[in-house]
Structures are given as structure tokens and as C-alpha cells.
C-alpha positions as CSV (number, residue, x, y, z in Angstrom):
1,M,55.9,-12.2,-27.9
2,I,54.0,-11.5,-31.2
3,L,51.7,-14.4,-30.6
4,K,51.0,-13.3,-27.1
5,R,50.2,-9.7,-28.3
6,V,47.8,-11.1,-31.0
7,C,46.1,-13.2,-28.4
8,S,45.7,-10.2,-26.1
9,I,44.2,-8.1,-28.9
10,F,41.8,-10.9,-29.8
11,L,40.7,-11.3,-26.2
12,L,40.2,-7.5,-25.9
13,L,38.1,-7.4,-29.1
14,F,36.1,-10.4,-27.9
15,F,35.4,-8.7,-24.5
16,I,34.4,-5.4,-26.2
17,G,32.1,-7.2,-28.5
18,G,30.5,-9.0,-25.6
19,C,29.7,-5.7,-23.9
20,F,27.2,-4.8,-26.6
21,P,23.7,-6.4,-26.5
22,Q,22.7,-8.8,-29.2
23,E,20.3,-6.4,-30.8
24,Y,23.1,-4.0,-31.7
25,T,25.2,-6.6,-33.6
26,H,22.6,-8.7,-35.5
27,N,23.2,-9.1,-39.2
28,Y,20.1,-9.2,-41.4
29,D,20.5,-12.6,-42.9
30,K,17.0,-12.9,-44.1
31,V,16.8,-12.3,-47.9
32,P,14.4,-9.4,-48.5
33,L,11.3,-10.2,-50.5
34,D,11.7,-9.1,-54.2
35,N,9.7,-11.2,-56.7
36,E,8.3,-13.5,-54.0
37,G,5.7,-13.4,-51.3
38,E,5.7,-15.0,-47.9
39,V,3.1,-17.2,-46.2
40,F,2.5,-17.8,-42.5
41,V,0.3,-20.7,-41.5
42,Y,-1.2,-20.6,-38.0
43,L,-2.7,-23.7,-36.4
44,Q,-5.9,-22.7,-34.6
45,P,-6.7,-24.2,-31.2
46,L,-7.6,-27.8,-31.5
47,P,-11.2,-28.9,-30.6
48,Q,-12.0,-30.7,-27.3
49,E,-12.4,-34.0,-29.2
50,A,-8.6,-33.9,-29.9
51,S,-7.6,-33.6,-26.3
52,R,-6.3,-37.3,-26.1
53,L,-4.8,-37.2,-29.6
54,R,-1.2,-37.0,-30.6
55,F,0.1,-37.0,-34.1
56,V,3.2,-36.2,-36.2
57,M,2.9,-33.9,-39.2
58,D,5.4,-35.2,-41.8
59,G,5.1,-32.2,-44.2
60,I,3.0,-29.4,-45.4
61,F,2.9,-28.0,-49.0
62,A,1.3,-25.1,-50.8
63,L,-0.7,-26.2,-53.8
64,R,-0.4,-24.0,-56.9
65,D,-3.3,-23.7,-59.4
66,D,-1.2,-25.6,-61.9
67,G,-1.1,-28.6,-59.6
68,S,2.5,-28.2,-58.4
69,K,3.5,-28.4,-54.7
70,I,5.9,-26.1,-52.8
71,P,7.1,-27.3,-49.4
72,L,6.8,-25.1,-46.4
73,S,9.1,-25.0,-43.4
74,L,7.4,-26.5,-40.3
75,S,8.0,-24.7,-36.9
76,F,7.1,-27.9,-35.1
77,N,5.8,-31.3,-36.2
78,Q,4.6,-33.1,-33.1
79,L,1.1,-32.1,-32.1
80,D,-0.2,-32.9,-28.7
81,G,-3.9,-32.2,-28.4
82,S,-3.8,-31.6,-24.6
83,E,-1.4,-28.7,-25.2
84,L,-3.2,-27.2,-28.1
85,L,-6.8,-27.0,-26.9
86,G,-6.7,-23.3,-26.1
87,R,-3.6,-22.1,-27.9
88,Q,-2.9,-20.9,-31.4
89,R,0.6,-21.9,-32.8
90,L,2.7,-20.7,-35.7
91,L,2.8,-24.0,-37.7
92,A,4.7,-23.2,-40.9
93,T,6.2,-20.5,-43.1
94,G,7.5,-20.2,-46.6
95,I,8.7,-18.0,-49.4
96,L,6.4,-18.5,-52.4
97,P,6.3,-17.3,-56.0
98,P,3.4,-14.9,-56.7
99,G,0.3,-16.4,-58.1
100,A,-2.9,-18.3,-57.4
101,Y,-3.0,-21.2,-54.9
102,T,-5.7,-23.7,-54.2
103,G,-4.9,-24.8,-50.6
104,L,-2.5,-26.8,-48.5
105,S,-1.5,-30.5,-48.7
106,I,-0.8,-32.1,-45.3
107,K,1.0,-35.4,-44.8
108,T,0.7,-37.1,-41.4
109,D,3.2,-39.8,-40.3
110,K,2.2,-41.2,-36.9
111,A,-0.9,-40.9,-34.6
112,S,-2.0,-42.2,-31.3
113,V,-4.8,-41.8,-28.8
114,Q,-4.7,-42.0,-25.0
115,S,-7.1,-44.6,-23.7
116,E,-7.8,-46.1,-20.2
117,D,-5.3,-48.9,-21.1
118,G,-2.6,-46.5,-22.2
119,E,-1.5,-45.0,-25.6
120,V,-3.0,-46.7,-28.6
121,A,-1.4,-46.3,-32.1
122,L,-3.8,-45.3,-34.9
123,L,-3.6,-45.9,-38.6
124,V,-2.8,-42.7,-40.6
125,P,-3.9,-41.8,-44.1
126,E,-1.6,-43.0,-46.8
127,E,-2.3,-40.0,-49.0
128,P,-1.9,-36.3,-48.0
129,V,-5.0,-34.6,-46.7
130,I,-6.0,-31.5,-48.7
131,A,-7.2,-28.3,-47.0
132,A,-8.8,-26.4,-49.9
133,K,-8.9,-22.7,-50.0
134,L,-8.2,-20.3,-52.9
135,F,-5.6,-17.6,-52.0
136,Q,-3.3,-15.2,-53.8
137,V,0.4,-14.7,-53.1
138,K,1.6,-11.2,-54.1
139,R,5.1,-9.8,-54.6
140,R,6.7,-8.4,-51.4
141,Q,3.6,-9.1,-49.3
142,A,2.8,-11.6,-46.6
143,I,-0.3,-13.7,-46.5
144,T,-1.6,-15.3,-43.3
145,L,-3.5,-18.6,-43.4
146,F,-5.3,-20.3,-40.5
147,L,-5.5,-24.1,-40.4
148,S,-8.2,-25.7,-38.2
149,L,-8.7,-29.4,-37.4
150,N,-12.4,-30.0,-37.5
151,A,-14.1,-31.8,-34.6
152,S,-16.1,-34.4,-36.5
153,G,-14.6,-37.8,-37.5
154,I,-11.1,-37.3,-36.1
155,I,-11.0,-41.0,-35.2
156,T,-13.0,-43.6,-37.1
157,G,-13.6,-47.2,-35.9
158,G,-11.4,-46.6,-32.9
159,I,-8.3,-47.5,-35.1
160,S,-7.9,-44.8,-37.8
161,F,-6.8,-41.2,-37.6
162,T,-9.0,-39.4,-40.3
163,P,-8.2,-35.7,-40.0
164,D,-10.4,-33.1,-41.7
165,F,-8.7,-29.8,-42.0
166,S,-10.2,-26.4,-43.1
167,L,-8.3,-23.3,-44.2
168,A,-9.1,-19.7,-43.9
169,T,-7.5,-16.4,-44.7
170,S,-7.2,-13.4,-42.4
171,R,-10.2,-11.4,-41.5
172,G,-10.4,-7.8,-40.2
173,I,-11.1,-7.1,-36.5
174,L,-12.4,-4.1,-34.6
175,I,-9.7,-1.4,-34.4
176,N,-10.1,-1.1,-30.6
177,L,-9.1,-4.8,-30.2
178,T,-5.9,-4.5,-32.2
179,G,-2.3,-5.0,-31.1
180,H,0.9,-4.9,-33.2
181,V,4.3,-6.5,-32.6
182,S,7.5,-5.7,-34.6
183,N,9.7,-8.7,-35.3
184,S,13.2,-7.4,-36.3
185,Y,14.7,-10.7,-37.5
186,S,11.6,-11.9,-39.4
187,D,10.9,-8.5,-41.1
188,I,7.2,-8.6,-40.2
189,L,4.6,-7.0,-38.0
190,S,2.3,-9.5,-36.2
191,V,-1.2,-8.2,-35.8
192,Y,-3.2,-9.7,-33.0
193,N,-6.5,-9.6,-31.2
194,K,-5.8,-8.4,-27.7
195,K,-9.0,-10.0,-26.3
196,T,-8.7,-13.5,-27.8
197,M,-4.9,-13.3,-27.9
198,E,-4.6,-14.8,-31.4
199,V,-2.6,-13.5,-34.3
200,V,-5.1,-12.3,-37.0
201,N,-2.6,-11.0,-39.7
202,V,1.0,-10.7,-40.6
203,I,2.4,-7.7,-42.5
204,A,5.7,-7.8,-44.4
205,T,7.9,-4.8,-43.6
206,G,11.3,-3.5,-44.6
207,R,14.5,-4.9,-43.1
208,G,14.8,-5.0,-39.3
209,P,11.6,-3.4,-37.9
210,K,12.2,-2.3,-34.4
211,G,10.5,0.6,-32.6
212,I,6.8,1.2,-33.2
213,V,4.4,3.9,-32.1
214,L,0.7,4.3,-32.6
215,D,-1.3,7.3,-33.5
216,Q,-4.7,6.1,-32.3
217,R,-6.7,9.1,-33.5
218,R,-5.5,8.8,-37.1
219,T,-5.2,4.9,-36.9
220,R,-1.6,5.0,-38.1
221,A,1.3,2.9,-36.9
222,Y,4.9,4.2,-37.5
223,V,7.7,1.6,-37.5
224,A,11.5,2.1,-37.6
225,V,12.9,-0.2,-40.2
226,S,16.5,0.0,-39.1
227,G,18.0,-2.1,-41.9
228,D,16.5,0.2,-44.5
229,D,17.2,3.5,-42.8
230,A,13.5,4.5,-43.0
231,V,10.3,4.8,-41.1
232,E,7.3,2.9,-42.6
233,I,3.7,4.0,-42.1
234,Y,0.8,1.5,-41.7
235,D,-2.9,1.9,-41.8
236,V,-4.2,0.1,-38.8
237,F,-7.7,-0.1,-40.2
238,N,-6.7,-1.7,-43.5
239,G,-3.5,-3.4,-42.4
240,K,-1.6,-2.0,-45.3
241,T,1.5,0.1,-45.9
242,V,0.6,3.7,-46.8
243,G,3.9,5.4,-46.9
244,R,7.7,5.5,-46.1
245,I,9.9,8.2,-44.7
246,R,13.5,7.8,-45.9
247,L,16.3,8.8,-43.5
248,N,20.0,9.1,-44.2
249,F,22.1,6.1,-45.2
250,G,23.6,4.6,-42.1
251,D,21.2,6.2,-39.6
252,N,20.1,2.8,-38.3
253,P,16.8,4.1,-36.6
254,R,16.0,2.1,-33.5
255,E,13.0,3.6,-31.7
256,L,10.4,6.3,-32.2
257,A,8.4,8.7,-30.1
258,L,5.3,10.6,-31.1
259,T,3.9,13.9,-29.7
260,P,0.4,13.7,-28.1
261,D,-1.1,15.6,-31.1
262,G,0.4,13.1,-33.5
263,R,2.0,15.8,-35.6
264,T,5.7,15.3,-34.7
265,L,7.5,12.0,-34.8
266,V,11.0,11.6,-33.3
267,S,13.3,8.9,-34.8
268,V,16.3,7.8,-32.7
269,N,19.1,7.1,-35.1
270,Y,21.6,4.9,-33.3
271,S,24.5,4.8,-35.7
272,S,24.6,8.5,-36.7
273,N,24.1,9.7,-33.1
274,T,21.2,11.9,-34.2
275,V,17.4,12.2,-33.9
276,S,15.2,13.1,-36.8
277,I,12.3,15.4,-36.2
278,I,9.6,14.4,-38.7
279,D,6.4,16.1,-39.7
280,T,3.8,13.3,-39.9
281,F,1.5,15.3,-42.2
282,S,4.0,16.0,-44.9
283,K,5.9,12.7,-44.1
284,S,9.2,14.5,-44.3
285,E,12.2,15.3,-42.0
286,F,12.0,18.8,-40.6
287,R,15.4,18.8,-38.9
288,R,18.0,16.4,-37.5
289,V,19.7,17.1,-34.2
290,K,23.0,15.8,-33.0
291,V,22.7,14.1,-29.6
292,G,25.0,11.8,-27.4
293,Q,26.7,8.6,-28.3
294,G,24.6,5.5,-29.0
295,P,21.1,6.9,-28.6
296,T,18.7,4.0,-28.0
297,S,15.3,5.5,-27.2
298,A,13.2,8.6,-26.7
299,V,10.3,9.8,-24.6
300,V,8.2,12.9,-25.3
301,D,6.9,14.9,-22.3
302,P,3.1,15.1,-21.9
303,S,3.1,18.7,-23.2
304,G,4.7,17.5,-26.5
305,F,7.3,20.3,-26.4
306,K,10.4,18.3,-25.5
307,A,11.9,14.9,-26.2
308,Y,14.4,13.2,-23.9
309,I,16.9,10.9,-25.7
310,M,18.7,8.1,-23.8
311,N,22.4,8.0,-24.9
312,S,23.7,4.6,-23.9
313,R,27.3,5.1,-24.7
314,S,27.8,8.6,-23.3
315,N,25.8,8.1,-20.1
316,T,23.7,11.1,-20.8
317,V,20.1,12.1,-21.6
318,S,19.8,14.7,-24.3
319,V,16.9,17.2,-24.1
320,V,15.6,18.3,-27.5
321,D,13.3,21.2,-27.8
322,L,10.7,20.2,-30.4
323,T,9.4,23.7,-31.0
324,Q,12.9,25.1,-31.6
325,R,14.1,21.8,-33.1
326,A,17.4,22.1,-31.3
327,L,19.3,20.5,-28.4
328,S,18.5,22.5,-25.3
329,A,20.3,20.5,-22.5
330,T,22.3,17.5,-21.6
331,I,21.8,15.6,-18.3
332,S,24.5,13.2,-16.9
333,I,23.1,9.9,-15.8
334,E,24.3,6.9,-13.8
335,G,25.1,4.0,-16.0
336,S,24.1,3.5,-19.6
337,P,20.5,4.9,-20.0
338,L,18.2,2.6,-22.0
339,R,14.6,3.8,-21.7
340,G,12.5,6.3,-19.8
341,A,8.9,7.0,-18.8
342,F,7.0,10.0,-17.5
343,N,4.5,9.8,-14.7
344,Q,1.0,11.0,-15.4
345,A,1.6,14.5,-13.9
346,G,4.6,14.9,-16.2
347,D,6.8,16.2,-13.3
348,K,9.0,13.2,-13.1
349,L,11.0,11.2,-15.7
350,Y,12.1,7.8,-14.6
351,V,15.1,6.3,-16.4
352,I,16.5,2.8,-16.4
353,S,20.2,2.1,-17.1
354,R,22.0,-1.0,-18.3
355,D,24.9,-0.7,-15.8
356,S,23.1,0.6,-12.8
357,P,20.8,-1.1,-10.2
358,N,19.1,2.2,-9.7
359,L,16.1,3.9,-11.3
360,S,17.1,7.6,-11.9
361,V,14.5,10.2,-11.3
362,I,14.8,13.4,-13.3
363,D,13.1,16.7,-12.5
364,P,12.1,18.2,-15.9
365,S,12.0,21.7,-14.5
366,S,15.5,21.7,-13.1
367,L,16.9,19.1,-15.6
368,R,18.8,17.2,-13.0
369,V,18.6,13.8,-11.2
370,T,16.9,14.3,-7.9
371,E,16.6,10.8,-6.7
372,R,17.7,7.2,-7.2
373,I,15.5,4.2,-6.5
374,F,17.0,0.7,-6.1
375,V,15.4,-1.8,-8.5
376,G,18.2,-4.3,-9.0
377,T,20.4,-5.1,-12.0
378,G,19.4,-6.1,-15.5
379,S,16.7,-3.5,-16.3
380,V,15.7,-3.5,-19.9
381,S,12.1,-2.0,-20.1
382,I,9.9,0.4,-18.2
383,K,6.2,1.3,-18.1
384,I,4.1,3.4,-15.8
385,S,0.4,2.8,-15.1
386,F,-1.6,5.9,-15.3
387,L,-4.4,4.2,-13.3
388,S,-2.2,3.4,-10.2
389,D,1.0,5.4,-10.9
390,L,3.0,2.3,-10.2
391,I,6.3,1.8,-12.1
392,F,7.0,-1.5,-13.8
393,V,10.6,-2.4,-14.6
394,G,11.2,-5.4,-16.8
395,K,14.4,-7.4,-16.3
396,R,16.6,-9.2,-18.8
397,F,17.2,-12.2,-16.5
398,G,15.1,-14.2,-14.1
399,G,11.7,-13.7,-15.7
400,E,10.9,-10.8,-13.4
401,I,9.2,-7.4,-13.6
402,A,9.9,-5.2,-10.6
403,V,7.0,-3.1,-9.2
404,V,8.0,0.3,-7.7
405,D,5.7,2.6,-5.6
406,P,6.8,6.2,-6.5
407,S,5.2,7.6,-3.3
408,S,7.5,5.6,-1.1
409,S,10.4,5.3,-3.7
410,M,10.6,1.6,-2.9
411,L,10.3,-1.8,-4.6
412,I,7.0,-3.2,-3.3
413,D,6.3,-6.3,-5.5
414,S,7.4,-8.3,-8.5
415,I,5.6,-10.1,-11.4
416,R,6.8,-13.4,-12.8
417,V,6.9,-13.8,-16.6
418,G,8.3,-16.3,-18.9
419,G,11.7,-14.8,-19.7
420,N,13.5,-11.6,-20.7
421,A,10.9,-8.8,-20.4
422,A,12.4,-6.7,-23.2
423,Y,9.5,-4.4,-23.9
424,M,6.1,-3.6,-22.3
425,T,3.0,-1.7,-22.8
426,I,-0.2,-1.2,-20.7
427,D,-3.7,-1.5,-22.0
428,R,-5.8,1.0,-19.9
429,Q,-9.1,-0.5,-21.2
430,E,-8.4,-3.8,-19.5
431,N,-5.7,-2.8,-17.0
432,V,-3.3,-5.4,-18.4
433,L,0.3,-5.5,-19.2
434,F,1.6,-6.9,-22.5
435,V,5.2,-8.2,-22.3
436,V,7.5,-9.0,-25.2
437,L,9.7,-12.1,-24.6
438,P,12.0,-12.2,-27.7
439,E,14.0,-15.3,-26.9
440,R,10.7,-17.3,-26.7
441,R,9.0,-15.5,-29.6
442,L,6.1,-14.7,-27.3
443,V,4.0,-11.8,-26.1
444,Q,2.4,-12.5,-22.7
445,K,-0.7,-10.8,-21.3
446,V,-0.5,-10.1,-17.5
447,N,-3.4,-9.0,-15.2
448,L,-2.2,-6.1,-13.2
449,I,-4.5,-6.8,-10.3
450,S,-3.8,-10.5,-9.8
451,K,-0.3,-10.3,-11.4
452,K,-1.0,-13.6,-13.2
453,I,-0.3,-14.5,-16.8
454,M,-3.6,-14.6,-18.6
455,A,-2.6,-15.8,-22.1
456,E,0.3,-15.6,-24.6
457,I,0.7,-15.5,-28.4
458,E,3.5,-16.7,-30.6
459,V,5.0,-14.1,-32.9
460,G,8.1,-13.8,-35.1
461,E,11.9,-14.0,-34.7
462,G,13.4,-11.1,-32.9
463,A,10.2,-9.8,-31.3
464,Y,11.1,-6.2,-30.4
465,A,8.2,-3.9,-29.5
466,V,4.4,-4.1,-28.8
467,V,1.6,-1.5,-29.1
468,V,-2.1,-1.8,-28.6
469,V,-5.1,0.4,-29.2
470,G,-6.0,1.7,-25.8
471,E,-2.5,1.8,-24.4
């Protein structure tokens, strides 16, 4: 009888634990940077001359100025030229002691080239190939290196693989081409060029960066570092940390929302069931407001006067008056609300729920649900195009984004992507959709006219949110 009861309790706890999504239960097992720095090595797209080449990278090492070598961890070691012609890949990472470095040492193992008669094995260099470049590793900072295989002399005499690698450090890009991705398991921000779809820099953050919002006028990015109970502030122009707003111990901030004037920031604190109302000028918390159970996200209305908080465990939406800094209303919702989005007119708030196949439509003037639109199960993200007013709902399963026409309140189309569409944003400058696929560590760029995937970039572990200048 006792054994049966213990088994029943175990199964009950197992079932309850399975009800919560993975992002709520992750332990931060990455050791925070203290006296070390971190390096990220991106392999740049291979030249056309390497299209028929395949080779194995046996190891890659960072070279210190005293001549010692420190091994880096390879993300992959088999390189196929036909797959890497137009695509950048994250090749290696490593934790390094601070100091001066002179480059990278690269050891190749096997190589072959595709000929008319089939695959031909090539001789490989006995000694490691050196990619020389002076770079500095600093405490608690990340440095990004870009490794390129030069086009000339890849194969000599038709029998020998003679690679010539060059190494570069990150360079700045125009602000209006910038995108940022928060990676909650890697503790980094990936900075990318939204035109070329290549990572251009990596910024080390606090533990568990999740929600991120962009103040485009002041070129500031705010990131909720949930493992440190804080909000970090980044200068988009310089790519550097410029401040930190500390919250209460155990707040576990998940997502952020910013008023249109950029003066008020709302932090959604999942574990304390509160939201922090933050003055961005003084970088301090004005007030904290108690909301429902398990708040997951917030959306600010176009006027900037009210914030709507999605409470996933109490099936409600809390309305917080940002002028009075107080809770003004609570709206019951179908299922467990996850995220919401306003239409351009600001007279409708669309809310997705984890446990409902319907999109709930809230009237902000009456503060009640006026309509439900069927979108199917598994909704995890939502975005509305201000150019077309179409509603895009990302799904956890099936690699699908549902397209809803609000004028007919119907599903009218779908977009296929490469996996769980966990987060989305729209770049109005290009009319494209950027989609975060965390399980594949990717961000995909989708043309909203053709509904085709245009390109993708490889980011970090636990990719969470994406923002772009021009969204």
C-alpha cells in the first residue's frame, strides 16, 4: 500500500512537472564569467572554389602571446563546401584567461574533392595551419572572431589540401541594419546584420537573458537577465553594457515592454507575480504592482498609458495603469494567456493562450473579450503587421505560422518555417518576419509577400527573443 501511494505521488509530480514548459524549469548550468573571457569563432561563407571540397577539422586552438595553446570546443568538425558557400556557421567557442593572443591554430585531419570520377582523397598538412591575428581577451567579456578560408591555393597539384585561413575581429555596422537575439542558456546577445544575415558580434550578459526591447530613438536595448534578477542596458551603437537595473531577489524577470516615448519600462517578474514599473532616465524602479499568477509577458497600448500583463497560471490579463502605477482591472481569459499584440488602431488586443485553440480579442474600452478566432492549438508567439494588419501566430509544433485576417476573423493562410516559432518580430523597412527557432539555434528571415524563407543565421543556446532596428 505504501509503495503504491509513493508511486502515485511520483507520477502526480511527474505529470505536474510536465505541464510546465521547458523555459520555466531550466537550471543555469553555465558557469558565469568571473576572471575569464569567452571567445566565439564564426566560420565565414566558403568561397566558390571550395564548392567540391570536403574536409575534417581535427582541432582548433587559441594561441597565447607566450606561445601556449588553449583548445576550443568545436560546434562541428566536418565541413562540406557545397553546404557552406553562402552560409556563416558558429564553428567554435571557448572560455579563455584574459590577455593577449596572436591567432588560432587549426589542425585538419582528412580532405577530399569531388571529381568527374568520384571523390578523390587529398593529402592534408602535417602541421597545424596558423590564422594570425592579434586579439585581446578581457574579463567577463565576449570576443567574436571570424575565420575565412581564402580562395587561392586551396588545392595544389591536384593532390594536396593546402588551406590558407585569415582571421578578423568584429567590426561595427550601421545602426539601421542591426538585429539582436537573446540566448538564455548561453548568456549572450547575438548581434547580426539583418541584410546579410550574418552575426557581427557577440555580447556577454548576465545569467539567463530572455525578454529584450529596443528604444530606437535612444539606441538602447533593455534585456531581462532572469537568473540575476536584473535588467541590463546596452548601447546599440557601441555594442557595450551601459547600465544595470537591479530588481528584487527571486523576481525572475521574463519579458519587458516599453512605452512609445521610451521613458517607462515594464518588467514582468514571473516568480514574484509582480511587474516592476521602471523609469529609464533614472534607471530605477518607480513602483511594483502585484498581478496574477505566473505572469509571462506584457504589451503596452499605443497611447503608452496602460500595460496588459498575461498571467499564465491564473487565466487572466491584468491591466496596469502606468500613470497611476496601479492595477486597474483584471480580465478573465480562455486558457493560459502567453502573449498579446495590439492592432495599429489600438482598439483591439489579440491574445494567444497555451491551452486554447482560439485567439481572444479584447476591447480595451470595455475591458472584456468580444470575440474568439480559431487558430489551432500550440500557439506560442504573435505579431501583427502594421502594413497589412494581418495577424501572425507562431506554433510550437509543425513548423507553422498561422496567418489571420482580422477583417473576416478567419485563418486565411500559413507560413512554413523550420521548427518551433517561439518568438517573432517584423521589420517594416523590408516587410520581413524574423522568427526564433530555439531548438535549432536559428533565426529565420521570411518574406511576407512570397512567404518564403530568405535566409537564416545560427545563434546561441536557448535563443529566446529577437529585435531589429526598424521593427
